[in-house]
C-alpha positions as CSV (number, residue, x, y, z in Angstrom):
1,M,121.3,149.9,95.3
2,L,120.3,151.8,98.0
3,L,118.4,151.5,101.6
4,S,116.7,155.0,101.8
5,F,114.8,156.7,104.8
6,Q,112.7,159.6,103.2
7,H,111.6,162.1,105.6
8,V,110.7,159.9,108.2
9,T,109.1,160.4,111.5
10,F,108.3,158.1,114.3
11,A,107.4,158.2,117.7
12,Y,106.2,155.5,120.3
13,D,102.5,155.4,121.9
14,G,102.6,158.0,124.9
15,A,106.4,159.0,123.9
16,P,106.8,162.7,124.5
17,T,108.5,163.6,121.9
18,P,109.7,161.7,118.5
19,L,112.9,159.5,118.0
20,F,113.2,160.1,114.6
21,E,111.4,163.3,113.1
22,D,112.0,164.2,108.9
23,M,114.9,161.8,108.8
24,T,116.1,161.3,105.3
25,L,119.4,159.4,104.5
26,H,120.5,156.7,101.8
27,L,122.4,153.7,103.0
28,A,124.9,152.2,99.9
29,E,126.8,148.9,100.0
30,G,128.8,148.7,103.0
31,W,128.8,148.8,106.3
32,T,127.1,151.4,108.2
33,G,127.9,151.8,111.8
34,I,124.6,152.5,114.2
35,V,126.2,154.2,117.4
36,G,124.0,156.1,120.5
37,P,123.2,155.6,124.3
38,N,120.9,153.0,125.0
39,G,117.2,154.0,124.4
40,A,118.7,156.3,121.4
41,G,116.6,153.8,118.8
42,K,119.4,151.6,117.5
43,T,117.0,148.9,117.4
44,T,114.3,150.8,116.4
45,F,116.1,152.2,113.3
46,L,116.7,148.9,112.4
47,H,112.9,147.3,113.1
48,L,111.8,150.4,110.5
49,A,114.7,148.9,108.2
50,A,113.8,145.5,108.3
51,G,109.7,146.6,107.8
52,Y,109.1,145.4,111.2
53,L,107.6,149.4,112.6
54,E,105.8,151.7,110.1
55,P,106.8,155.4,109.8
56,Q,104.2,157.9,111.0
57,R,105.2,160.2,108.5
58,G,107.6,159.0,105.1
59,I,108.5,155.8,103.9
60,V,111.5,153.6,103.9
61,Q,112.6,151.8,100.6
62,R,114.1,148.5,100.6
63,P,116.2,147.3,97.6
64,G,114.8,143.5,97.7
65,S,115.2,141.3,100.5
66,V,115.8,142.4,103.9
67,V,117.9,140.1,106.7
68,F,117.6,141.1,110.3
69,C,119.4,139.3,113.1
70,P,118.5,140.5,116.7
71,Q,120.0,141.2,119.7
72,R,118.1,139.0,122.2
73,T,118.9,135.0,121.3
74,D,115.8,133.8,123.6
75,D,114.1,132.3,120.5
76,M,116.2,129.8,117.9
77,P,116.2,131.1,114.0
78,A,113.2,129.6,112.0
79,E,115.4,128.4,109.1
80,L,118.2,126.9,112.0
81,P,117.3,123.3,111.3
82,S,117.3,123.7,107.5
83,L,120.8,125.0,107.7
84,I,122.1,122.2,109.7
85,S,120.6,119.5,107.8
86,S,121.0,121.2,103.8
87,A,123.3,119.4,102.2
88,E,124.4,122.5,99.9
89,A,128.0,123.8,99.6
90,E,126.7,127.4,101.0
91,A,125.0,125.8,103.8
92,C,128.1,123.9,104.7
93,V,130.3,126.8,104.7
94,W,128.4,128.9,107.3
95,R,128.3,125.5,109.8
96,G,132.1,125.5,109.2
97,R,133.2,129.2,109.4
98,L,130.7,129.8,112.8
99,R,131.5,126.1,114.1
100,I,127.8,125.1,113.9
101,G,127.2,121.9,116.0
102,E,124.4,119.1,114.3
103,G,122.2,118.9,117.3
104,W,122.2,122.6,117.9
105,A,118.7,122.7,116.9
106,E,117.6,120.3,118.8
107,R,119.2,121.1,122.0
108,W,118.5,125.1,121.7
109,P,117.5,125.9,125.3
110,T,121.0,124.4,126.7
111,L,123.1,126.4,123.8
112,S,125.3,128.8,125.9
113,H,124.1,132.3,124.5
114,G,127.3,132.9,122.8
115,E,126.4,129.3,120.6
116,R,123.4,130.5,120.1
117,K,124.6,134.1,118.3
118,R,126.7,132.7,116.5
119,A,123.8,130.2,115.3
120,Q,121.9,133.3,114.5
121,I,124.8,135.1,112.5
122,A,125.3,131.7,110.3
123,V,121.4,131.8,109.8
124,A,121.6,135.6,108.3
125,L,124.7,134.9,106.2
126,W,123.2,131.6,104.5
127,Q,120.0,133.8,103.3
128,Q,122.2,135.8,101.0
129,S,119.9,138.4,101.4
130,G,120.9,142.3,99.9
131,V,120.3,144.3,102.8
132,L,121.6,142.7,106.5
133,L,120.8,144.3,109.9
134,L,122.7,143.3,113.0
135,D,122.0,143.7,116.2
136,E,124.9,143.7,118.4
137,P,126.4,141.1,116.7
138,T,129.3,139.9,119.4
139,N,127.2,140.1,122.2
140,H,128.3,137.2,124.5
141,I,131.0,135.6,121.8
142,D,134.2,134.8,123.4
143,L,137.3,135.8,121.3
144,V,138.0,132.7,119.2
145,A,134.0,133.1,118.4
146,R,134.3,137.0,117.8
147,E,137.8,136.3,115.5
148,L,135.1,133.8,113.4
149,L,132.6,136.5,113.3
150,I,134.7,138.7,112.0
151,E,136.3,136.5,109.0
152,A,132.4,135.7,108.2
153,L,131.2,139.2,108.0
154,A,134.0,140.4,105.8
155,S,132.9,138.0,103.0
156,F,129.4,140.2,103.2
157,R,128.9,142.4,99.6
158,G,125.4,143.9,100.2
159,I,124.3,146.8,102.6
160,G,125.4,146.2,106.1
161,V,123.6,147.8,108.9
162,L,125.6,147.4,112.5
163,V,124.6,148.3,116.1
164,S,127.3,147.9,118.2
165,H,129.4,149.1,121.3
166,D,132.1,147.0,120.2
167,R,134.8,149.7,118.7
168,G,137.2,147.3,117.3
169,L,134.1,145.8,115.2
170,L,132.6,149.4,114.3
171,D,136.5,150.5,113.1
172,R,137.1,147.3,111.4
173,F,134.4,147.4,108.8
174,C,132.3,150.7,108.8
175,R,132.9,153.1,106.4
176,Q,130.3,155.5,107.8
177,C,128.8,156.0,110.8
178,L,125.0,157.0,111.7
179,F,125.0,158.8,115.4
180,L,121.4,158.6,117.2
181,D,120.5,161.3,119.8
182,P,117.0,162.1,119.2
183,P,115.8,163.4,117.3
184,Q,118.8,164.4,115.8
185,V,120.5,161.8,113.6
186,T,123.6,162.6,112.4
187,L,125.7,160.8,109.7
188,R,129.1,161.2,109.1
189,P,132.2,159.2,107.2
190,G,134.8,157.3,108.3
191,N,135.3,154.2,111.0
192,Y,133.9,154.8,114.4
193,T,136.8,156.6,115.4
194,K,137.5,158.9,113.1
195,A,133.2,159.6,113.0
196,A,133.6,160.3,116.6
197,A,136.5,162.5,116.3
198,E,135.1,164.6,113.8
199,G,131.7,165.0,115.8
200,E,133.7,165.9,118.8
201,R,135.5,168.6,116.7
202,E,131.6,169.8,115.6
203,E,130.8,169.8,119.1
204,A,133.7,171.9,120.3
205,S,133.4,174.4,117.3
206,L,129.8,174.6,118.5
207,R,130.5,175.5,122.0
208,V,132.8,178.0,121.1
209,R,130.4,179.4,119.0
210,R,127.5,179.5,121.3
211,S,130.0,180.8,124.1
212,V,131.1,183.7,121.5
213,L,127.1,184.5,121.1
214,Q,126.3,184.3,124.7
215,Q,129.1,187.1,125.3
216,N,127.6,189.2,122.2
217,L,124.0,188.8,124.0
218,E,125.2,189.8,127.6
219,R,126.4,192.9,126.2
220,L,123.6,193.6,124.5
221,E,122.0,193.4,127.6
222,E,123.9,195.9,129.3
223,E,123.6,198.0,126.8
224,S,120.3,197.6,126.6
225,K,119.7,198.5,130.5
226,R,121.7,201.6,129.9
227,R,119.7,202.6,127.4
228,S,116.4,201.7,129.0
229,T,117.5,204.4,131.6
230,K,118.5,206.7,129.6
231,A,114.9,206.4,127.6
232,S,113.3,206.7,131.2
233,H,114.9,209.9,132.2
234,A,114.0,211.3,129.1
235,D,110.8,210.8,129.0
236,K,110.4,212.1,132.5
237,K,112.3,215.4,130.8
238,N,110.1,215.5,127.9
239,S,106.5,215.1,130.2
240,K,104.9,218.3,131.0
241,R,103.4,217.1,134.2
242,G,104.3,219.4,137.0
243,L,104.6,222.3,135.3
244,A,102.9,225.7,136.2
245,R,99.9,226.3,133.8
246,G,101.9,229.6,133.3
247,D,104.9,228.1,132.0
248,S,105.1,229.0,128.5
249,D,108.8,228.6,128.1
250,G,109.1,225.1,129.7
251,R,106.4,223.8,127.6
252,A,107.9,225.2,124.1
253,K,111.1,223.4,124.8
254,I,109.5,220.1,125.4
255,D,107.5,220.6,122.5
256,L,110.9,221.5,120.8
257,A,112.7,218.5,121.6
258,R,109.8,216.3,120.9
259,V,109.9,217.4,117.1
260,S,114.0,217.6,116.7
261,G,113.6,213.6,118.3
262,Q,116.6,214.4,120.1
263,D,115.3,213.0,123.0
264,G,113.4,210.5,121.7
265,K,116.8,208.7,120.2
266,A,117.6,206.7,123.3
267,G,114.2,204.9,123.1
268,R,114.4,204.2,119.7
269,L,117.7,202.6,120.3
270,A,116.6,200.5,123.0
271,V,114.1,199.1,120.8
272,Q,116.4,198.2,118.2
273,L,119.1,196.9,120.8
274,K,115.8,194.4,121.8
275,S,115.5,193.0,118.2
276,R,119.3,192.3,118.1
277,M,119.3,190.7,121.2
278,E,116.2,188.5,120.5
279,H,118.2,187.7,117.3
280,A,120.9,186.7,119.3
281,Q,119.0,184.5,121.5
282,G,117.6,182.8,118.8
283,E,121.3,181.8,117.2
284,I,121.7,180.1,120.5
285,E,118.9,178.3,120.6
286,D,119.2,176.9,117.5
287,I,122.6,175.7,118.3
288,K,122.3,171.8,119.3
289,I,124.6,170.4,121.7
290,Q,124.4,167.2,123.4
291,K,124.0,166.8,126.8
292,R,126.5,165.3,129.0
293,Y,125.2,163.5,132.1
294,T,127.4,162.6,134.8
295,A,129.1,159.3,134.3
296,S,129.8,158.4,137.8
297,F,128.3,156.8,140.9
298,W,129.4,155.1,144.3
299,I,127.9,151.7,144.9
300,E,127.4,151.9,148.5
301,G,128.7,148.4,148.8
302,S,129.1,147.1,152.9
303,L,131.2,144.2,154.0
304,S,130.1,141.0,154.7
305,P,130.2,140.6,158.9
306,R,131.6,137.2,157.8
307,P,134.8,137.0,156.7
308,T,133.9,134.3,153.9
309,L,130.9,134.6,151.6
310,F,131.3,130.8,150.9
311,T,132.9,127.7,150.6
312,L,132.2,124.9,148.0
313,P,133.8,121.5,148.2
314,E,135.6,119.8,145.6
315,E,133.0,118.4,143.4
316,V,132.0,117.3,139.7
317,L,128.9,119.4,137.9
318,P,127.2,117.6,134.7
319,L,127.2,119.7,131.9
320,D,125.1,118.4,128.9
321,G,125.0,115.0,129.1
322,T,128.1,114.0,127.7
323,R,130.8,116.5,129.8
324,T,131.6,117.3,133.2
325,L,132.8,120.1,135.0
326,S,135.1,119.1,137.9
327,L,135.8,121.6,140.7
328,P,138.6,122.2,143.1
329,V,137.4,123.2,146.8
330,L,136.1,126.9,146.0
331,S,136.2,129.9,148.5
332,M,135.6,133.7,148.2
333,Q,136.1,136.3,150.6
334,R,134.3,139.2,151.9
335,S,136.7,141.6,149.5
336,D,137.3,139.6,146.7
337,R,137.1,140.5,143.2
338,I,137.2,137.3,140.9
339,A,136.9,136.8,137.1
340,L,135.1,133.8,135.9
341,T,136.6,133.2,132.2
342,G,136.5,130.5,129.3
343,A,135.2,129.9,126.1
344,N,131.6,129.8,125.2
345,G,129.8,126.3,126.4
346,L,131.6,125.7,128.8
347,G,129.9,125.8,132.1
348,K,130.6,129.5,133.4
349,S,126.6,130.1,133.7
350,T,126.1,126.6,135.3
351,L,129.0,127.7,137.7
352,I,127.3,130.5,138.4
353,R,124.0,129.0,139.1
354,H,125.3,126.5,141.3
355,I,127.4,128.9,143.5
356,L,124.2,131.2,143.7
357,S,122.3,128.1,145.0
358,S,124.4,127.3,147.5
359,L,125.1,130.8,149.3
360,D,124.1,131.7,152.7
361,M,123.4,135.0,152.5
362,P,120.9,137.7,154.6
363,P,117.7,138.7,152.0
364,G,118.5,141.8,149.7
365,H,122.4,141.6,150.6
366,L,123.0,139.8,147.5
367,V,123.1,141.6,143.7
368,Y,122.6,139.1,140.7
369,L,122.7,140.1,137.1
370,P,122.3,137.4,134.9
371,Q,123.3,137.2,131.0
372,E,119.9,137.7,129.4
373,I,116.3,138.5,130.6
374,D,113.6,137.8,127.9
375,L,111.1,140.3,127.1
376,A,108.1,138.8,129.9
377,E,110.5,139.5,132.7
378,T,111.3,142.6,131.4
379,R,108.1,144.1,131.3
380,R,107.7,142.5,134.9
381,I,110.6,143.8,136.6
382,M,109.8,147.5,135.2
383,I,106.2,147.0,136.2
384,D,107.3,146.6,139.7
385,V,109.6,149.5,139.5
386,N,107.3,152.3,138.1
387,R,105.3,151.4,141.5
388,L,108.3,152.1,143.8
389,S,107.6,155.3,146.5
390,R,108.9,158.6,144.6
391,E,112.0,158.4,146.9
392,Q,112.7,154.9,145.9
393,L,112.5,155.9,142.3
394,G,114.2,159.2,142.4
395,K,117.5,157.0,144.1
396,I,117.2,154.9,141.0
397,M,116.6,157.3,138.3
398,T,119.9,159.2,139.8
399,V,122.1,156.0,139.1
400,V,120.3,155.1,135.3
401,S,121.1,159.1,134.6
402,A,124.7,158.8,136.0
403,L,124.9,155.8,133.2
404,G,124.2,157.7,130.4
405,S,120.3,157.3,129.8
406,R,117.4,159.3,130.4
407,P,115.0,158.8,133.3
408,E,112.4,160.1,131.5
409,R,112.7,157.6,128.5
410,L,112.4,155.1,130.9
411,L,109.4,155.8,133.4
412,G,106.3,154.2,131.9
413,N,107.8,152.3,129.3
414,L,107.8,148.6,129.7
415,D,109.6,147.3,127.1
416,I,113.0,148.9,127.6
417,S,116.0,147.8,125.7
418,P,118.5,145.3,127.4
419,G,120.9,147.6,127.9
420,E,118.9,150.3,129.9
421,L,117.5,147.2,131.5
422,R,120.9,146.4,132.9
423,K,120.9,150.1,133.9
424,V,118.0,149.2,136.3
425,L,119.0,146.6,137.7
426,L,122.2,148.0,138.3
427,A,120.8,150.7,140.3
428,L,118.2,148.6,142.0
429,G,121.4,146.9,143.2
430,V,123.0,150.4,144.3
431,V,120.5,150.8,146.9
432,R,120.8,147.4,148.5
433,Q,124.4,147.6,150.3
434,P,125.2,144.1,149.0
435,Y,127.6,141.9,150.3
436,L,128.2,140.4,147.1
437,I,127.8,141.4,143.8
438,V,127.3,138.5,140.9
439,M,127.0,139.6,137.1
440,D,127.0,137.1,134.2
441,E,128.3,139.2,131.0
442,P,128.1,142.8,132.9
443,T,129.1,144.8,129.7
444,N,126.9,143.0,127.3
445,H,124.2,145.8,125.7
446,L,125.5,148.4,127.6
447,D,127.1,152.0,125.5
448,L,130.5,152.9,125.8
449,P,130.0,155.2,128.3
450,A,127.9,153.4,130.8
451,I,130.6,150.8,130.2
452,E,133.3,153.3,131.6
453,C,131.4,154.4,134.3
454,L,130.4,150.9,135.4
455,E,134.1,150.2,135.5
456,R,134.9,153.1,137.7
457,A,131.8,152.0,140.2
458,L,133.0,148.5,140.5
459,R,136.7,149.3,140.9
460,D,135.8,151.6,143.9
461,C,133.0,149.2,145.7
462,P,134.1,148.0,148.7
463,C,131.8,144.6,148.6
464,G,133.1,141.0,146.7
465,L,132.9,141.0,143.1
466,L,132.1,138.0,140.6
467,L,132.1,138.6,137.0
468,V,131.7,136.2,134.3
469,S,133.3,138.4,131.0
470,H,135.0,137.7,128.0
471,D,136.1,141.5,128.2
472,M,139.6,141.0,129.6
473,Y,140.4,144.7,129.5
474,F,137.2,145.1,131.2
475,L,138.2,142.7,134.0
476,S,141.8,143.6,134.6
477,K,140.4,147.3,135.7
478,V,137.7,145.4,138.0
479,T,138.9,142.1,139.4
480,Q,142.5,140.5,141.0
481,K,141.6,137.2,140.6
482,R,140.6,134.6,137.8
483,W,138.7,131.6,138.2
484,H,139.4,130.1,134.2
485,L,137.6,127.0,132.7
486,E,139.3,125.0,130.3
487,Q,138.1,121.7,128.3
488,R,140.4,118.2,128.0
489,G,138.4,115.6,126.5
490,K,135.1,115.3,127.9
491,K,136.0,117.0,131.2
492,I,136.3,120.5,131.9
493,F,138.5,122.2,134.5
494,L,138.8,125.2,136.7
495,S,142.5,126.5,137.1
496,R,143.2,129.7,139.8
497,E,145.3,132.6,138.9
498,G,145.6,136.2,139.0
499,V,144.2,138.6,136.3
500,T,146.8,140.8,135.0
501,A,146.1,144.5,133.4
502,G,145.8,144.6,129.5
503,E,145.6,141.0,129.5
């Protein structure tokens, strides 16, 4: 049983180059990780595998049924009501394993994105397909839910294809990894850590070989110049121009040199060298090494002229009709770096919306990145971005490039990936000199180099930070204070504490 891509070529309309070109590979039972920067075609690969897209050339052969679990959580899975209402043993198992609530189908719009993700995956596993395609399955979920997910995925026995920036998940399940860097596609054995290390060794070897070839080419060029000069002198020496009409001895010597070929030897060697140089240049051009983009940038944040960004009174917020969120007096100073943590569904995003609605801040000095942005809003944002002046667009694309995406893939493209959109929104925020940056799950959808770059940038940013995340390692690098939500009965309370590294 194989999921096969045979000589597949695919390009989006208007794209300067194809994402995949003459791609041939075969995926067997077990998990294959799909790895690459935002915009490299990871989701497109899954859509081709699922049959949502058709290649311009080549064929995709699928062994029976295929189930695709998307990255976005906007829409409720059509089969969720059936899963919840079914009395079959398998349905009960998946509802229990991933803790799916009885009323989740009716109140889908009020579910947290972490709860929606669990529902998506429960539905996908319940369908027992031969091929399971997962796009960022750990986005949004808390630590407890992640363990539930890992336990559930471990029971799958078909062909699994996993797109993820979660190194732990890729290492746990994947027996091979497919690295995408359009139009290059490289399949390497082993989990992510082993496959990535092999890729680094291959690249280091290619860099050494290219350096040796480049040095050899430079020597050939120097020798070519020397011989060309010598051949030029020989041509002048063999020319009869300037000889007197009666200089028969001089003309005879030149004729003899031409017949013997000794003076033409330098010219022939120069031609041979040119051929060798062209061959060496071709070898250098055949060595494809991934371009490394600068992975750092400076967020030009500025401190608010007021020492306090906001102060909220003690109050109780209703959540879902049955629970409440009890808040103490909350105050944030202009240089505070605060992490907001807690399990899925406890009201973190609700609290963020409450804070944003209470802010009294000059226009343009607040940067807010929501947890998710739907496709319609994505298109509106990109339309506005493409209308920016050349100077403004240059600044935005400089930051996007620093975060590891290629600007040429974004310009004119309205349907960019969620990870690329987050980079664009970050870039828009960079140029505003914000007093406060608020991010709900800032590392969701970002590739690993971009996460590391964001970490460095936020660590050096002078303005206030309020970050919602389940990534405690990331939070430990960029925040000093923690607001934590915890449920007791029907009430949710907020406690305040510090964040320690490696927590």
